MDAnalysis code that builds the backbone (N, CA, C; Angstrom):
import MDAnalysis as mda
import numpy as np

u = mda.Universe.empty(330, n_residues=110, atom_resindex=np.repeat(np.arange(110), 3), trajectory=True)
u.add_TopologyAttr("name", ["N", "CA", "C"] * 110)
u.add_TopologyAttr("resid", np.arange(1, 111))
u.add_TopologyAttr("resname", ["MET", "VAL", "GLY", "PRO", "GLU", "VAL", "ASP", "ASP", "VAL", "VAL", "GLY", "HIS", "VAL", "SER", "TRP", "THR", "PRO", "LEU", "PRO", "VAL", "GLY", "PRO", "GLY", "GLY", "LEU", "ARG", "TRP", "ARG", "LEU", "THR", "GLY", "SER", "GLU", "ASP", "VAL", "LEU", "PRO", "ALA", "ALA", "ARG", "ALA", "VAL", "ILE", "ALA", "TRP", "ALA", "ASP", "LEU", "THR", "ALA", "ARG", "ARG", "PRO", "GLY", "ARG", "LEU", "ARG", "PRO", "CYS", "GLY", "ASN", "GLU", "GLU", "CYS", "LEU", "ARG", "PHE", "LEU", "VAL", "ASP", "ARG", "SER", "LYS", "GLY", "ASN", "SER", "ALA", "ARG", "TRP", "CYS", "SER", "MET", "ALA", "THR", "CYS", "GLY", "ASN", "ARG", "MET", "LYS", "ALA", "ARG", "ARG", "HIS", "GLN", "SER", "ARG", "LYS", "SER", "SER", "ALA", "GLU", "VAL", "PRO", "ARG", "THR", "PRO", "ARG", "GLU", "SER"])
u.atoms.positions = np.array([
    [90.464, 212.131, -127.408],
    [90.414, 213.453, -126.862],
    [91.774, 213.497, -125.982],
    [92.398, 214.344, -126.324],
    [93.939, 214.739, -125.520],
    [93.840, 215.178, -124.235],
    [94.491, 214.413, -123.034],
    [94.367, 215.267, -121.934],
    [95.519, 216.026, -121.980],
    [95.324, 216.384, -120.425],
    [96.378, 218.010, -120.321],
    [97.541, 217.438, -120.262],
    [98.162, 216.332, -120.178],
    [99.434, 215.767, -120.345],
    [100.151, 216.032, -121.301],
    [99.323, 215.585, -122.307],
    [99.739, 215.263, -123.511],
    [99.839, 216.847, -124.495],
    [99.070, 218.174, -123.713],
    [99.189, 219.352, -123.978],
    [99.923, 219.974, -123.802],
    [100.759, 219.360, -122.633],
    [101.585, 219.847, -121.575],
    [102.896, 219.624, -122.384],
    [102.840, 218.746, -122.801],
    [104.406, 218.156, -123.720],
    [104.210, 218.404, -125.086],
    [103.340, 218.889, -126.027],
    [103.709, 219.060, -127.312],
    [103.737, 220.814, -127.180],
    [102.839, 221.581, -126.048],
    [103.066, 222.796, -126.046],
    [104.213, 223.746, -126.255],
    [105.294, 222.457, -125.264],
    [106.542, 223.139, -125.328],
    [107.474, 222.960, -126.449],
    [107.256, 222.755, -127.887],
    [107.875, 222.220, -128.678],
    [107.406, 222.829, -130.198],
    [107.913, 222.968, -130.927],
    [107.601, 223.524, -132.054],
    [108.345, 223.241, -133.529],
    [107.429, 222.923, -134.716],
    [108.403, 223.030, -135.993],
    [109.243, 223.460, -136.692],
    [110.468, 223.765, -136.651],
    [111.363, 224.547, -137.330],
    [111.724, 223.677, -138.630],
    [111.291, 224.842, -139.755],
    [111.948, 224.770, -141.161],
    [113.664, 224.145, -141.211],
    [113.950, 223.701, -142.349],
    [115.357, 223.359, -142.488],
    [115.301, 223.533, -143.925],
    [116.613, 224.384, -144.308],
    [116.734, 224.565, -145.581],
    [116.275, 223.636, -146.372],
    [115.706, 224.159, -147.339],
    [115.112, 223.120, -148.559],
    [116.167, 222.447, -150.050],
    [116.258, 221.030, -149.633],
    [117.262, 220.213, -149.905],
    [116.862, 219.851, -151.161],
    [117.729, 218.387, -151.790],
    [117.078, 217.863, -152.927],
    [115.721, 217.202, -152.750],
    [116.023, 216.811, -151.495],
    [114.503, 215.982, -150.840],
    [113.071, 216.917, -150.767],
    [113.561, 218.290, -150.638],
    [112.230, 219.231, -150.514],
    [112.361, 219.952, -148.789],
    [111.285, 220.326, -148.968],
    [111.532, 221.317, -147.326],
    [111.029, 219.887, -146.304],
    [112.045, 220.069, -144.966],
    [112.146, 219.428, -144.222],
    [111.753, 220.205, -142.920],
    [111.279, 219.509, -141.684],
    [111.581, 220.146, -140.558],
    [112.267, 219.299, -139.166],
    [112.148, 220.360, -138.583],
    [112.947, 219.364, -137.271],
    [112.460, 220.128, -135.899],
    [111.896, 218.901, -134.943],
    [111.432, 219.531, -133.979],
    [112.205, 220.052, -132.948],
    [111.880, 221.109, -132.055],
    [113.022, 221.741, -131.296],
    [112.097, 222.368, -130.193],
    [112.566, 222.142, -129.059],
    [112.197, 222.284, -127.667],
    [112.835, 221.944, -126.569],
    [112.832, 222.191, -125.440],
    [113.426, 221.565, -124.309],
    [114.278, 220.237, -124.817],
    [115.320, 219.633, -124.180],
    [115.654, 218.011, -124.233],
    [114.993, 217.257, -123.511],
    [114.575, 217.668, -122.165],
    [113.448, 216.723, -121.498],
    [112.018, 216.423, -121.715],
    [111.788, 217.430, -122.945],
    [110.443, 217.357, -123.357],
    [110.166, 216.657, -124.457],
    [111.405, 216.456, -125.351],
    [111.493, 216.125, -126.810],
    [111.157, 214.607, -126.728],
    [111.672, 213.950, -126.298],
    [111.380, 212.277, -126.823],
    [110.058, 211.821, -126.473],
    [109.084, 212.594, -125.468],
    [107.680, 212.581, -125.096],
    [107.186, 212.833, -126.359],
    [107.329, 214.008, -127.119],
    [106.519, 214.805, -127.766],
    [106.997, 214.059, -129.340],
    [108.258, 213.107, -129.253],
    [108.171, 212.053, -130.234],
    [107.273, 211.291, -130.345],
    [107.413, 210.747, -129.112],
    [106.547, 209.724, -129.191],
    [105.122, 209.986, -129.435],
    [104.523, 211.143, -128.800],
    [103.440, 211.685, -129.229],
    [102.694, 212.021, -130.532],
    [103.511, 212.278, -131.405],
    [103.820, 212.875, -132.901],
    [103.418, 211.467, -133.627],
    [104.759, 210.624, -133.054],
    [104.196, 208.839, -133.870],
    [103.075, 208.352, -133.533],
    [102.649, 207.953, -132.310],
    [101.097, 207.871, -132.187],
    [100.464, 208.165, -132.623],
    [99.945, 209.558, -133.288],
    [99.198, 210.258, -133.846],
    [99.314, 210.232, -134.914],
    [100.542, 210.008, -135.820],
    [100.472, 210.345, -137.181],
    [99.887, 208.379, -137.698],
    [100.658, 207.583, -136.439],
    [100.219, 206.159, -136.730],
    [98.380, 205.898, -136.712],
    [98.054, 206.703, -135.631],
    [96.579, 206.407, -136.256],
    [95.916, 206.638, -136.999],
    [96.406, 208.244, -137.620],
    [95.738, 208.800, -138.455],
    [96.153, 208.136, -139.926],
    [97.103, 207.707, -140.054],
    [97.589, 206.644, -141.490],
    [97.305, 205.455, -141.377],
    [97.098, 204.628, -140.325],
    [96.618, 203.444, -140.552],
    [95.484, 203.132, -139.208],
    [94.398, 203.556, -139.009],
    [93.076, 203.454, -138.286],
    [92.714, 201.946, -137.905],
    [92.434, 202.068, -136.474],
    [92.176, 200.676, -136.130],
    [93.567, 199.278, -135.992],
    [94.942, 199.986, -136.335],
    [95.894, 199.033, -136.776],
    [96.611, 199.035, -135.284],
    [96.697, 200.096, -134.372],
    [97.439, 199.898, -132.946],
    [96.333, 200.088, -132.509],
    [97.073, 198.895, -131.016],
    [95.834, 198.965, -129.984],
    [96.981, 197.921, -129.213],
    [96.201, 197.954, -127.872],
    [96.734, 197.140, -126.968],
    [97.210, 195.463, -127.024],
    [98.263, 194.963, -126.471],
    [98.703, 193.944, -126.836],
    [97.291, 192.903, -126.002],
    [96.824, 191.576, -126.519],
    [95.907, 191.154, -125.892],
    [95.997, 190.002, -124.500],
    [97.448, 190.070, -124.349],
    [97.782, 189.592, -123.138],
    [97.657, 190.852, -122.012],
    [96.870, 190.376, -121.139],
    [96.131, 191.332, -120.045],
    [97.655, 191.819, -118.776],
    [98.120, 191.438, -118.925],
    [99.290, 191.598, -118.627],
    [100.312, 192.493, -118.830],
    [100.200, 192.640, -119.988],
    [101.376, 192.886, -120.730],
    [100.830, 194.542, -120.715],
    [101.953, 195.871, -120.920],
    [101.640, 197.387, -120.936],
    [102.015, 197.550, -122.424],
    [102.065, 196.741, -123.412],
    [102.683, 197.260, -124.864],
    [101.339, 197.302, -125.815],
    [101.861, 198.175, -126.838],
    [101.015, 198.270, -127.721],
    [101.293, 197.487, -129.393],
    [100.664, 197.255, -129.702],
    [100.913, 196.754, -130.980],
    [100.614, 196.783, -132.219],
    [101.043, 197.132, -133.420],
    [100.613, 198.015, -134.833],
    [100.848, 196.342, -135.575],
    [99.564, 196.345, -135.876],
    [98.892, 195.158, -136.127],
    [98.882, 195.325, -138.223],
    [100.315, 194.491, -138.205],
    [100.162, 194.950, -140.137],
    [100.059, 193.426, -140.742],
    [99.174, 192.419, -140.123],
    [98.656, 191.419, -140.491],
    [97.693, 191.705, -141.688],
    [97.374, 190.911, -142.707],
    [96.373, 191.296, -144.038],
    [95.110, 191.609, -143.442],
    [94.512, 190.423, -142.128],
    [93.329, 190.813, -141.747],
    [93.064, 191.418, -140.715],
    [94.138, 192.143, -140.280],
    [94.321, 193.062, -138.984],
    [93.576, 192.271, -137.820],
    [94.269, 191.375, -137.657],
    [93.511, 189.975, -136.848],
    [94.731, 189.830, -135.421],
    [96.215, 190.260, -135.576],
    [96.820, 190.070, -134.784],
    [96.514, 190.400, -133.551],
    [97.084, 189.730, -132.217],
    [96.726, 189.910, -131.098],
    [97.507, 190.034, -130.100],
    [99.121, 189.737, -130.356],
    [99.600, 190.061, -129.160],
    [100.917, 191.015, -129.784],
    [101.826, 191.535, -128.856],
    [102.853, 192.534, -129.110],
    [103.925, 191.674, -129.825],
    [104.203, 190.490, -129.283],
    [105.281, 189.614, -129.720],
    [104.595, 188.291, -129.518],
    [105.071, 187.151, -130.754],
    [104.506, 186.077, -130.604],
    [105.428, 185.515, -129.872],
    [106.578, 185.267, -129.705],
    [107.805, 184.454, -128.894],
    [107.316, 185.039, -127.672],
    [106.914, 186.141, -127.399],
    [106.756, 185.912, -125.867],
    [105.040, 186.091, -125.740],
    [104.305, 187.216, -125.103],
    [103.196, 186.790, -125.176],
    [102.075, 185.930, -125.652],
    [102.481, 186.200, -126.970],
    [101.749, 185.210, -127.727],
    [101.640, 183.731, -127.320],
    [103.294, 183.242, -127.434],
    [103.555, 181.829, -126.328],
    [102.903, 182.012, -125.093],
    [102.934, 182.899, -124.213],
    [102.382, 182.692, -122.911],
    [100.940, 182.694, -122.940],
    [100.049, 183.285, -123.753],
    [99.001, 182.876, -123.668],
    [98.174, 181.624, -124.644],
    [99.303, 180.943, -125.476],
    [98.332, 179.870, -126.124],
    [99.244, 178.969, -124.892],
    [100.160, 178.797, -124.667],
    [100.290, 178.126, -123.370],
    [99.343, 178.331, -122.093],
    [99.073, 178.562, -121.733],
    [98.188, 178.756, -120.810],
    [96.646, 178.441, -121.162],
    [96.297, 178.997, -122.259],
    [94.777, 178.052, -123.028],
    [95.168, 176.695, -123.167],
    [96.276, 176.185, -123.673],
    [96.319, 174.708, -123.642],
    [96.616, 174.161, -122.833],
    [97.165, 175.130, -121.602],
    [96.882, 174.446, -119.935],
    [95.649, 174.088, -119.613],
    [94.609, 175.420, -119.689],
    [93.584, 175.328, -119.288],
    [92.724, 174.605, -119.724],
    [92.586, 173.874, -121.244],
    [92.086, 172.647, -121.731],
    [92.267, 171.466, -121.527],
    [93.593, 171.580, -121.115],
    [94.211, 170.355, -121.076],
    [93.706, 169.929, -119.242],
    [93.529, 170.540, -118.283],
    [93.016, 170.246, -117.015],
    [91.364, 170.519, -116.871],
    [90.744, 171.084, -117.630],
    [89.462, 170.705, -117.722],
    [89.406, 169.151, -118.900],
    [89.971, 169.181, -119.293],
    [89.224, 167.998, -120.235],
    [89.854, 166.277, -119.509],
    [90.717, 166.883, -118.618],
    [91.267, 165.461, -117.417],
    [89.631, 165.275, -116.991],
    [89.745, 164.002, -117.204],
    [88.655, 163.487, -115.783],
    [88.996, 162.247, -114.940],
    [88.617, 162.700, -113.552],
    [89.291, 161.626, -112.383],
    [88.934, 160.400, -113.081],
    [89.845, 159.458, -113.006],
    [89.881, 158.448, -113.193],
    [89.185, 157.505, -111.866],
    [88.737, 156.870, -111.724],
    [88.446, 155.694, -110.726],
    [88.770, 154.303, -110.696],
    [89.664, 153.417, -109.847],
    [89.567, 152.210, -110.001],
    [89.254, 151.062, -110.134],
    [89.547, 150.415, -111.622],
    [88.555, 149.836, -111.786],
    [88.476, 148.539, -110.782],
    [87.337, 147.790, -110.749],
    [87.004, 146.750, -109.823],
    [87.584, 145.425, -110.650],
    [88.073, 144.715, -109.699],
    [87.978, 142.991, -110.574],
    [87.056, 142.414, -110.010],
])
């Protein structure tokens, strides 16, 4: 479902054909400069979801606002970046396991 904001963005742009060259027909996106970046993003997003269904999804870190394109063989990527979000989430999980595994020690009786 496409919202009115997306309709407004793509409604102000159009595809203009460029002269045919050795690579065949090419197109240029035309419209006002303030709308073109958003229109390109919407078009790229739609193209990616059509070509690779299920591969575009939000990062597994609930605090992160990024999305990831899962290129893994098993479609199992979780984080936008292993170096940032993946490392943070693994460190949190490790700390949580470590904290719950620690049993309070009582002093030994002599």
